[in-house]
C-alpha positions as CSV (number, residue, x, y, z in Angstrom):
1,M,38.0,-16.1,-18.5
2,I,40.7,-14.5,-16.6
3,R,39.5,-11.3,-16.8
4,L,35.6,-12.4,-15.6
5,R,37.9,-14.1,-12.9
6,R,40.1,-10.8,-11.8
7,M,36.8,-9.1,-11.9
8,L,34.9,-11.3,-9.5
9,A,38.0,-11.3,-7.4
10,N,37.5,-7.4,-6.8
11,V,33.7,-7.7,-6.6
12,G,34.5,-10.1,-3.7
13,A,37.1,-8.3,-2.2
14,V,35.0,-5.0,-2.1
15,A,32.0,-7.1,-0.9
16,Y,34.0,-8.8,2.0
17,R,35.0,-5.0,3.2
18,E,31.5,-4.1,3.4
19,A,30.4,-7.2,5.1
20,T,32.8,-6.2,7.6
21,V,31.7,-2.9,8.0
22,L,28.0,-3.3,8.2
23,R,28.5,-6.7,10.4
24,H,30.0,-4.1,13.3
25,D,27.9,-1.3,12.5
26,R,25.0,-2.3,15.5
27,G,22.5,0.6,14.3
28,F,22.1,-0.9,11.2
29,L,21.7,-4.3,12.4
30,S,18.7,-2.9,14.9
31,T,17.3,-0.9,12.0
32,V,17.1,-4.2,10.3
33,L,15.1,-5.9,12.8
34,A,13.1,-3.7,14.4
35,Q,11.7,-2.2,11.3
36,P,9.9,-5.1,10.2
37,I,8.2,-5.9,13.4
38,V,7.1,-1.8,13.4
39,M,6.2,-1.8,10.0
40,L,4.3,-5.5,10.5
41,L,2.4,-4.0,13.3
42,L,1.2,-1.1,11.0
43,F,0.2,-2.7,8.1
44,G,-1.5,-5.9,9.9
45,L,-3.5,-3.5,12.8
46,G,-2.9,0.4,12.2
47,L,-3.8,0.7,8.6
48,S,-7.2,0.3,7.6
49,N,-9.5,1.4,4.9
50,T,-12.4,0.5,7.0
51,P,-14.5,3.3,8.3
52,A,-15.0,3.1,12.2
53,N,-17.0,5.4,14.7
54,V,-18.4,7.6,11.7
55,P,-20.0,10.2,12.7
56,W,-23.8,10.6,11.4
57,A,-27.2,12.2,11.4
58,V,-30.8,11.5,10.8
59,V,-33.3,13.8,9.6
60,D,-36.5,11.4,10.2
61,R,-39.7,13.0,8.8
62,S,-42.0,10.3,9.0
63,Q,-41.2,9.7,12.7
64,S,-42.7,6.0,12.5
65,G,-42.0,2.7,13.3
66,P,-40.3,1.4,10.1
67,S,-38.1,4.7,10.1
68,R,-37.0,4.0,13.6
69,R,-36.1,0.3,12.9
70,L,-34.1,1.4,9.5
71,V,-32.1,3.8,11.8
72,E,-31.5,1.1,14.2
73,E,-30.2,-1.1,11.4
74,I,-27.7,1.3,9.8
75,R,-26.4,1.8,13.3
76,T,-26.2,-2.1,14.1
77,T,-23.7,-2.5,11.3
78,G,-20.7,-1.5,14.0
79,Y,-19.5,1.2,11.8
80,F,-21.3,4.0,12.9
81,L,-21.6,5.7,16.1
82,A,-25.1,6.4,17.8
83,P,-27.2,9.1,15.2
84,T,-27.4,12.5,15.9
85,P,-31.2,13.3,15.9
86,V,-31.5,16.8,13.4
87,D,-34.8,18.3,12.8
88,G,-33.8,20.5,9.8
89,Y,-32.4,19.8,6.2
90,E,-30.7,22.6,6.5
91,R,-28.9,22.3,9.9
92,A,-28.0,18.7,8.8
93,R,-26.4,20.1,5.6
94,A,-24.3,22.9,7.9
95,M,-23.2,19.9,10.0
96,L,-22.2,18.2,7.4
97,E,-20.5,21.5,5.9
98,R,-18.6,22.1,9.5
99,G,-17.2,18.3,9.2
100,D,-19.1,17.3,12.5
101,L,-20.8,14.7,10.1
102,V,-19.6,12.1,7.2
103,A,-23.1,10.7,6.3
104,V,-26.4,12.6,6.9
105,V,-29.8,10.1,6.4
106,V,-33.1,11.9,5.3
107,I,-36.0,9.7,5.8
108,P,-39.6,11.2,3.6
109,R,-42.5,12.0,5.4
110,D,-44.1,9.4,3.5
111,F,-41.5,6.5,4.2
112,R,-44.1,4.3,5.7
113,R,-46.9,4.0,3.1
114,A,-44.0,4.1,0.4
115,L,-43.2,1.0,2.0
116,L,-46.5,-0.6,1.5
117,R,-46.2,0.1,-1.8
118,G,-42.9,-1.0,-2.7
119,D,-41.2,2.0,-3.8
120,A,-39.7,3.6,-0.6
121,A,-36.5,6.1,-0.4
122,V,-34.3,7.7,1.4
123,Q,-31.8,10.3,1.0
124,V,-28.1,10.2,1.9
125,L,-25.7,13.3,2.2
126,L,-22.0,12.6,2.1
127,D,-19.1,14.1,2.8
128,G,-16.9,13.7,-0.3
129,S,-13.5,15.2,1.1
130,D,-12.5,12.1,1.9
131,P,-13.4,9.8,-1.3
132,L,-12.4,6.5,-0.4
133,S,-14.3,6.5,3.5
134,S,-17.2,8.5,1.8
135,A,-17.7,5.8,-0.8
136,R,-17.4,2.9,1.7
137,V,-19.8,5.0,4.5
138,G,-22.3,5.2,1.6
139,A,-21.9,1.5,0.4
140,Y,-22.3,0.5,4.0
141,V,-25.5,2.8,4.4
142,A,-27.1,1.6,0.8
143,Q,-26.3,-2.2,1.9
144,A,-28.3,-1.8,5.2
145,V,-31.4,0.0,3.1
146,Q,-31.1,-2.6,0.7
147,A,-31.7,-5.3,3.5
148,F,-34.3,-3.7,5.5
149,A,-37.1,-5.9,5.8
150,P,-40.1,-3.6,5.7
151,A,-42.7,-6.3,6.0
152,R,-42.3,-6.9,9.7
153,D,-43.3,-3.3,10.3
154,A,-46.6,-3.6,8.1
155,P,-49.9,-3.8,9.9
156,V,-50.8,-7.7,10.0
157,R,-54.7,-8.5,9.6
158,A,-56.3,-12.0,10.5
159,R,-56.2,-14.5,7.4
160,E,-54.4,-12.2,5.2
161,P,-50.8,-12.1,4.3
162,E,-48.2,-9.2,5.0
163,P,-47.9,-6.6,1.9
164,R,-44.5,-7.5,-0.3
165,P,-42.9,-4.6,-2.1
166,P,-42.1,-6.0,-6.1
167,A,-39.0,-7.3,-6.5
168,G,-36.5,-5.3,-9.0
169,P,-36.0,-5.7,-12.4
170,I,-32.4,-6.6,-12.0
171,D,-30.8,-9.2,-9.6
172,V,-27.1,-8.0,-8.7
173,R,-25.0,-10.8,-7.5
174,Q,-21.4,-10.0,-6.9
175,R,-18.5,-11.9,-6.1
176,F,-15.3,-10.9,-5.5
177,R,-12.3,-12.9,-6.1
178,Y,-8.6,-13.5,-4.8
179,N,-9.8,-11.0,-1.7
180,P,-13.8,-11.9,-1.2
181,T,-13.8,-10.1,2.3
182,L,-12.3,-7.1,0.9
183,A,-9.9,-7.1,4.2
184,D,-7.1,-4.4,3.9
185,R,-4.7,-6.1,5.8
186,D,-4.7,-8.3,2.9
187,F,-3.9,-5.6,0.6
188,F,-1.5,-3.8,2.5
189,L,0.5,-7.0,3.7
190,A,1.2,-8.3,0.2
191,T,3.5,-5.3,-0.6
192,L,5.2,-5.1,3.1
193,A,8.5,-6.6,1.6
194,G,8.3,-4.1,-1.0
195,V,8.1,-1.0,1.6
196,L,10.9,-2.8,3.9
197,L,13.4,-3.1,0.9
198,T,12.3,0.1,-0.1
199,N,13.5,1.8,3.0
200,L,16.8,-0.3,3.8
201,C,18.1,-0.1,-0.1
202,L,17.7,3.5,-0.6
203,S,18.5,4.8,3.1
204,V,21.5,2.8,3.4
205,T,23.3,3.2,-0.1
206,A,22.8,6.8,-0.4
207,L,24.6,7.8,2.5
208,G,27.5,5.0,1.4
209,I,29.7,6.7,-1.3
210,V,29.2,10.3,0.1
211,G,30.3,9.2,3.6
212,E,33.0,7.6,2.4
213,R,34.2,11.3,0.8
214,E,33.3,13.2,3.8
215,S,35.5,10.9,6.1
216,G,38.5,10.8,3.3
217,T,38.4,6.6,2.3
218,F,36.7,7.1,-0.8
219,E,39.9,7.9,-2.5
220,Q,42.0,5.0,-1.0
221,V,39.0,2.7,-2.7
222,L,39.6,4.5,-6.0
223,S,43.7,3.6,-5.7
224,L,42.9,-0.1,-5.8
225,P,43.1,-2.1,-9.1
226,T,39.3,-2.2,-9.0
227,T,37.0,-0.2,-11.6
228,P,34.0,1.4,-10.5
229,L,31.6,-0.9,-11.7
230,E,33.7,-3.4,-9.8
231,I,33.2,-1.2,-6.3
232,V,29.9,-0.9,-7.0
233,L,28.8,-4.3,-7.1
234,G,31.1,-5.2,-4.4
235,K,29.0,-2.8,-2.1
236,L,26.1,-3.9,-3.4
237,V,26.5,-7.8,-2.6
238,P,26.2,-7.9,1.2
239,L,23.1,-5.7,1.1
240,V,21.5,-8.1,-1.1
241,V,22.2,-10.8,1.4
242,V,20.4,-8.5,4.3
243,S,17.6,-7.9,1.7
244,Y,16.4,-11.5,1.5
245,V,16.6,-11.9,5.2
246,L,14.4,-8.9,5.2
247,L,12.2,-10.3,2.6
248,A,12.0,-13.7,4.7
249,I,11.0,-11.7,7.9
250,A,8.7,-10.1,6.2
251,I,7.2,-13.2,5.0
252,L,7.3,-15.3,8.1
253,G,5.7,-11.9,10.2
254,A,2.8,-11.8,7.9
255,G,2.0,-15.7,8.0
256,L,2.9,-16.7,11.8
257,A,0.9,-13.3,13.0
258,F,-1.7,-13.1,10.4
259,G,-2.1,-15.9,8.2
260,I,-1.4,-14.2,5.1
261,W,1.0,-16.5,3.2
262,P,1.8,-16.2,-0.8
263,R,-0.1,-18.1,-2.8
264,G,2.1,-18.3,-5.6
265,S,5.1,-19.7,-6.3
266,L,8.1,-19.1,-3.8
267,V,10.9,-19.6,-6.3
268,A,9.2,-16.9,-8.3
269,L,9.2,-14.4,-5.2
270,G,12.9,-15.1,-4.6
271,I,13.8,-14.5,-8.4
272,V,11.9,-11.2,-8.9
273,T,13.2,-9.9,-5.6
274,L,16.5,-9.8,-6.8
275,P,16.1,-7.1,-9.8
276,F,13.8,-5.0,-7.5
277,V,16.4,-5.1,-5.2
278,L,19.8,-4.1,-7.4
279,A,17.4,-1.3,-8.8
280,S,16.5,0.0,-5.5
281,L,20.4,-0.2,-4.5
282,A,21.2,1.5,-7.4
283,I,19.2,4.5,-7.1
284,G,20.6,5.3,-3.5
285,V,24.3,4.5,-4.9
286,F,23.0,7.1,-7.7
287,V,21.8,9.5,-5.2
288,S,25.4,8.9,-3.4
289,A,27.3,9.5,-6.4
290,F,25.8,12.7,-7.1
291,A,25.4,14.0,-3.4
292,R,28.3,16.4,-1.9
293,S,27.1,16.1,1.4
294,S,25.3,13.7,4.0
295,V,22.2,16.4,4.5
296,Q,21.9,16.3,0.4
297,A,22.0,12.6,0.3
298,V,19.2,12.4,2.8
299,F,17.3,14.9,0.9
300,L,17.4,13.3,-2.3
301,T,16.3,10.0,-0.8
302,V,13.3,11.4,0.8
303,F,12.3,12.8,-2.9
304,F,12.8,9.3,-4.4
305,I,10.9,7.2,-0.9
306,L,7.5,9.4,-1.0
307,P,6.8,9.0,-4.8
308,S,7.7,5.5,-4.5
309,F,5.0,4.6,-1.7
310,V,2.2,7.3,-3.2
311,L,2.9,6.6,-7.5
312,S,4.0,3.1,-7.2
313,G,0.5,1.6,-6.0
314,V,1.2,0.3,-2.4
315,M,-1.1,2.7,-0.4
316,F,-3.3,3.6,-3.2
317,S,-4.5,2.1,-6.5
318,Y,-2.2,3.4,-9.6
319,E,-5.3,2.1,-12.0
320,L,-7.6,5.2,-11.0
321,M,-4.7,7.8,-11.1
322,P,-4.6,10.0,-13.7
323,P,-2.9,8.6,-17.0
324,A,0.3,11.1,-16.7
325,I,1.0,10.2,-13.3
326,R,0.2,6.5,-13.9
327,V,3.0,6.6,-16.8
328,A,5.4,8.8,-14.4
329,G,5.2,6.2,-11.7
330,T,6.4,3.2,-14.4
331,V,10.2,4.8,-13.8
332,L,9.9,3.2,-10.0
333,P,11.1,-0.3,-9.3
334,L,8.5,-0.2,-6.6
335,R,6.0,0.2,-9.3
336,W,6.6,-3.0,-10.6
337,Y,7.7,-4.8,-7.7
338,Q,4.0,-4.1,-5.7
339,I,2.7,-5.5,-9.2
340,A,4.2,-8.9,-9.0
341,L,3.7,-9.1,-5.0
342,R,0.3,-9.3,-5.3
343,R,0.1,-11.4,-8.2
344,I,2.0,-13.8,-6.2
345,F,0.3,-13.2,-2.7
346,A,-3.3,-12.9,-3.7
347,R,-3.5,-14.5,-7.1
348,G,-1.4,-17.6,-6.6
349,G,0.9,-16.5,-9.7
350,D,4.2,-18.1,-10.9
351,L,7.4,-17.0,-12.8
352,G,5.8,-16.8,-16.2
353,D,3.1,-14.3,-14.2
354,V,6.0,-11.7,-13.3
355,V,8.3,-11.9,-16.4
356,V,6.9,-8.3,-17.4
357,P,7.6,-6.6,-14.1
358,M,11.0,-8.4,-13.3
359,L,12.5,-7.3,-17.3
360,A,11.3,-3.6,-16.6
361,M,13.5,-3.9,-13.0
362,L,16.1,-4.9,-14.9
363,A,16.0,-2.5,-17.4
364,I,15.9,0.7,-14.5
365,F,19.2,-1.4,-13.0
366,A,20.6,-1.5,-16.3
367,V,20.3,2.3,-17.3
368,L,21.2,3.4,-13.5
369,L,24.6,0.6,-13.4
370,A,25.5,3.1,-16.6
371,A,25.0,6.2,-15.3
372,I,26.6,5.1,-11.9
373,R,29.7,4.1,-14.1
374,W,30.0,7.5,-16.2
375,R,29.4,9.3,-12.8
376,L,31.9,7.2,-10.7
377,K,35.0,8.1,-13.3
378,P,38.4,7.8,-11.2
379,R,39.3,11.6,-10.5
380,L,42.6,11.5,-8.6
381,A,44.3,14.7,-8.2
């Protein structure tokens, strides 16, 4: 009991020292307040997987009323620019190859007659260099084509009903849960807190120890009656408090500006955030413990931040990644935190739904803490 009290007193002393330094660091405080605003605007208004102003062309071999109506209905979906009329198939393929177009709609000569028979078809050529965008563009074109009402353009005779195409053998009815409108804003803003905390934790702590080494104050800390573990924990405590302030800003910003609030338990969100913050801070301290200069620390920090954003599933779905890459992302705290965030924000999860991510992040933190303790053994002359 006495040993625990002494440890807590030492950690508190180091934490007070770090908090005093951070309190007078205007650059740090400005960054903490400005970064959520910039990222909130970027994730809420800037980033989107929804195509807009899509350049496309039409090879209309039918030149009939129904074909022109079909082209107009595709254009009025709001995702496409005015279509470029192309007189030949080969020219359309050449424009698609040069990157001038994203999609080409080819309407056959017998389109009008095929509508009356109920077996009309059109061809859509897509630029697959951007798979996500091309898939969405193809889906929008297919949706407009399937919703096309050909009977309005069929010739109407007196006392004779308009011909209708036969119904398909399968009636597919889609229903999207958790994000019914498939809004990109909901997808990005759900993990905004994870992005902000990753930037904060890794950037600040990576320069902590190496900065003290360069200024010559690290030896003074080691000369105090504290262990390396107490020094590390004391340095992390003020940043944990700042992280929760940043989490609150992210939640309030997304809710007040865009109406996106957590559907699940706020208590679970607060609990699962702690192991993520500790694991992320431990990565920064680990980098700082190995780096010999500030430049090297910045380079190593970028080496961790970029893979975190790419492999975690924040920007791209990790379920669609190759198996080896998907497994490699499990060592990153942001992978598990974004899983927990989406379960709480979108699915309305509680503490029981985030137990596995929380245990994974605690394991990462324990491994990093052991490595930091080994690396920061006192080495005074």
